[in-house]
N, C-alpha and C positions, 0 to 999 in steps of 0.2 A: 719324262723325268730323267731317264738315263742320258739322253742327249744333253740336257741341261747340266748334269753332273760332269760329263766329259768336257763340255765347253768351259765350265767353271775351273776344272783342273788345268786345262790348257791356258786359261787366263792367268792362273797362279804361276804356272811354269814360265810363261812369257815375261811376267812382271819380275819374277825372281831372277831370271836370266838377265834382264835389263838392269836390275839393281847391282848385280855382280859386274856386268860389263861397264857400267858408268860409275860404279862405286857411289851409288846414291842411297843415303840413309832414308830419304822419303819413300823411295820405292821398296826398300827393305821393310820398313814399318807397314807399308801397304800390303806387302806379301804376308806378313805375320797376321795382320788384321783379317785378310781374306781367308787365312787358314783357320782362325778362331771363330769367324762369323758363322759358319755352318753349325758349329757346336752350340753357340748361343741360340741360334734359330731352333735347333733340335730341342733344347731345354724349354724354350718358349712354347713350342708346339705341344710338347708332352704335358706341360702344366695346363695349357689352355684346353686341351682335349678333355681333361677331367672336369673343367668348369663349364663346358658347353653342353647343353641338352637340346635334342631335336625331336620333334613329334611330327609324324606324317599323317595328314588327314585328307579326306575328300568328302564332299557333300553329295556325291553321286553314287548310287548303288545299282541303278539300271540306266542304260544308255543305248541308243540306236547305233548300229554298225556304221562306221565312217565318221562318227562324231568324236570330238576330243574329250578325254577324261581329265578334268582339272585336278591337279595334286597340289596341296598347300603344305609348305614347310613352316612350322612354328619353331623359331630358334631363340633360345634363351642363353645369352653369353654373360656369365657371371665373372668372367675374367677381365681385368682391365688391360691385359696384354692382348694385342690384336693378333688374330689368325686370319690371314687374307683369304684363303680358299678352303672349301670342303668339297670332297667328291662323294656323292651319294650313289652307291651301287645297288641295283635292284634287278629282279628277274620277273618278267611277265610270262605267266604260264596259262595257256588256254587249255582247260581240261577237256573241252569238247573235241578240239582238233588234236589233242595230245602232242602239243609242241610248246616250246618255251624259247624266249629270247633274253639274253643278258644285256642290260643297258646301264648307263651311268650319266650323271649330270653334275657339273661343277658350279658351285654357288659361292659368291663372295660373302664373308661376314665382315661388315664394315663398321660396327659400333658395339659399345658395351651396352648390355641390356637386351630387351626383347625386340625381335624383328620378324617379319614374315616375307616369304617369297613364294612364288607359284610357278609351275610349269605344266605342260600338257603332254599326254601321250595318246596315241590313237591305235585302236585294234582294227586290223584289216578284215578280220573274220569275226563272226558271231560266236557266242559260247560263254561258258562259266569261267571267268578270268580271275586268277589270283595274282596280285602284285606283291612279291616278296621283297621287302627292304632288308638287306642282309648285312651291310657294313657301311661305315663312313670313314673316309680318309681325310685327316687334317693335314693340310699342306702349308709349308712356310712361304715367305715372300718370294724367294727365288726358285721355288719348286725344286728344291734339292733334297728335301727330307719330308717324309710323310709318316703319320702314325695312324694305324688302322684301329677302328673301334667297332666291335660286332654289335649289331642290333637285331632284334627279332620282332618285326612288325609286318602284318599282312593286311592288305586291302582287297576285298572281294567286290567285283563288279560283274553284273550280268549284261552282256552285250547282245542286244536283240537284233534279229535279222531284219533286213529291209523287206517289207511285205508289199508286193505289187497288187494291183486291183484287177480282178477278173470281171469283165463286163458281160460277156456272153454266157448264157446258161439256158439249157434246153431241158428243163425238168418239168414233167407233167404232174401237177399236184394230185391228180386223181390216181396216179400210179405209185405215189409215195406211201410206203408202209414204214412209219417212224419207229424208233426204238421203243416207244411206249406202246408195245403190242398188248394183245389181250391174252395170249396163250404163252405159258412159261413152263420150262422143264422142272419137274419135281425131283429129278434124280441128280442133276449136276448144276454147279454154280456157273455164273457167267458174269456179265458186266452191266446188266440193265438196272439203272438206278430207281426205276419205278417199282421194283419188286425185290425185297430182301430175301435171299436164300438162307443165310445163316449169319450169326454173329460170333466172332472168335477173337482170340488175343492177337495182337500185332505181331507180324513176322517181317523180317528184313525184306525190303522190296515193295511192301504195300504202299499204295498211294495215299497222300495226305487227305484227299477229298473223300476217301472211303472210311475215315475214322469216325466212330460213333462217339461224339464228344460228351454228350450227357451221361451215357453209360460209363464212359472212361472216368469221369469225375466221381461217379457213385462207387465204382469198384476200385478206384485208385490204381488203375492199370489201363493201358491203352487197348481199347477194343475196336475191332474193325468189322465193317459190314461186308458180307459177301453177297453180291447181287445175283439175280436169277438169269438164266440163259434164255433169251427169247426164242420161240419156235418159228416166228415168222421172219420176213426179210428185213434188211436195213442197209444203210450206206457205210462204206468203210474207205479210208484213205490209207494205202500201204506205202510206207516210206522205206525204200531200200537204200542203205548207205554203203553197200558194197561198191568198190571202185577199182578198176584195173589201171587207170591212169594215175600212177603214184606222183608224177611231177605236178599235176594240177589238182591233186586230191582235195586240198583245202578249199579251192574255188568251187569244185564240184559238190563237196559236202554242204557248203553254204547254199549253193544253188538248189540242191534237193530240199533242204530245210525251208528255203524261202518259197519255193513252188508249193510244197506241201501245206505251208501255212496259208498261202494265198487261196488254195482250194478249200481249206478248213474255214477260213473267214467268209468265203462266198457262200458256203453251205449254211453257215450260221445266219448270214443275212437273210436267206430265204426261209429260215426257220426249220432246218433239218438237223436234228441231232444225229450224230454219226460217231464212228470210231477211228482212232489213229492206231495203226498197227506197225510195229517195228521190232527189232531184236532187243531182248531184255539184257539187263546188266551182266548176267552170268554168261551170256552168249550161248546158253544151252537151250534156249527157247525163244518165244516171242511174247511181247506184251500187247494188250489190246485195251486201250483207254477210251472211255466214252468222252466225247466233247459235247457238252450240253450248254455251256455258257462260258463267259470270259474267264471266270475263276478257275474252272477245270482246265481251260486251255493254258493259263499261266502256270498252274500246278504241273501240267504235263510237260510244258517246255522246260521248267526247272529240273524235273526228273530226267528229261532227255539230255540236258547239258551235263548232268552228273553220270550219265550212263556210259559204259564202255561199248565200243563197237569195233568190229574188225573189217578191214577193207576186203577181206576174202570171203566173208560170210553173207550169203544171200538170204534175205528174210523169207523168200518163197520156199527155200529148203527147210527152214524151221517150221513153216506152216504145214508142209508136206509130212514131216515127221510126227506132228502132234495130232492125236485122234480127237478132233473137235468137230462138232456139227457146224458147218458153215452155210449160212442161209442168206447171205447178202443178195440184194437185188441190184446194187450198183457198186462197182469197184473203180477206184482211181489208184493206179499203180505208178508211182514216181520213182524213176531209176536213172542211173547214168549210163549203164550198159544194157544192151538188149540183144538177145538172140532167140532162135527158134525154141530152145529149151525153156526159156522163161515164159514164152507165150504158151507153150504146151502145159507147163505147170499151172499157169494162171487159168487156162481153160479147164483143166482137170479139177482144180480146187473150186472154181466158181462157175460151174457148168451153166447154171440157170441165171446168172447175173449179167447185166450189161457191163462191159469192161472197157475202160479207157486207160491207155498207157501214155504217160508224159515222160519223154526221155531226152537226154542231151547228146546222145551218140549220133553218128552219121549212120542211120539205119540202112542196111543193105536192102536191095530190091527184093531178094528172096525172102527176107524176114518180113518185109512190109506185105508181100504177097501172101505169106503164111498167116499173117494177122488178119488180112481181109477175108481169107477163106474161113477163118474161125470166128468171124464177126467181132473182131477186136479192133477198136479205134486207136490209132496212134497219132500223137502230136509231137512235133520236134521243137525243142527249145534251143535258141541260140545262146550259148554260154556267155558270149561277149555283150549281149543285149538282153539281159534277163527281164528287166521291167517291161520293155516293149514286147517281148515274146509272151510274157504272162498276160498282158492285156488282150492278146489275140487268141488265148485259149478259150475253147468252148466246152463247158461242162455238160 
């Protein structure tokens, strides 16, 4: 717009100079008209901005990563005076990856009355995405003047990760001890849905699938079930979102999420209930959510998207600090970085469990050797070919 204003001023100067040089009344009147025209345009734009209303809508609330999100603009122009352009400014904020991008789109308003137009945006990463529409600029014919109008509208879209399919699985059914065990602790709560340890009032951070809906309606207050801690073994998927590679952090976080979900989905297919373990919202501990069906998986994913995480906090450190009885007989640990300390912590925490590490780093020979010595299985994922690598994983 600044360039247009400069060019317009230069045009007026040239015509004015020519009118003096050639003593032309036509050029003089043209100069006066060009000086008055922006003022007329500004009045037209200011008037029309009050008569034009815009509503932003989308029919999509959940979409897969890499797919386009359709955005529809419903424009109602009550002014008979035309405004050629509007510029819609908005911010796309990904709460999961903790980043945001400011964007804009220019749309023509071509007639009096109602009209619709649409555009598409695409998220490169999965997560809980908020699209904030913050202002509209009404622009005149010559793009010399604009009037900004604030709007406050938000569209929320959940961008789901791409889930690869794991084909190979080496689980002996006779060795499976499912979460639905027979013995439970009578002293401490846990996460097993087959036995209720206690019922209490809702606290911030409690999961939706643990709400006791019938009792909540009776008491007119949200009540939550605390489950029992099983004393036998079970399966767990540990998702470590710590990342040393800040440059590629978004790609790595997505990759960890996608691999974790691929493992979870494969365990569901063979009928094994299990837990997903990660750092909790406060970053002062870990959460341990049971995955028993598609509904609890969706609930867990939405909670995950809203959670905070730090690239410097390792979930194994959280597990080490917490005094919890750990009885898993199979562990899947998904991480981007791997060293001997991680293997040592994993071995100490889950001494009696089978342990498989899925990592994206270039594992050093000494680390690989240390893992073999401690009966820890390591699989390397190619970050550039996630889906192909996931297909080759053996659980």
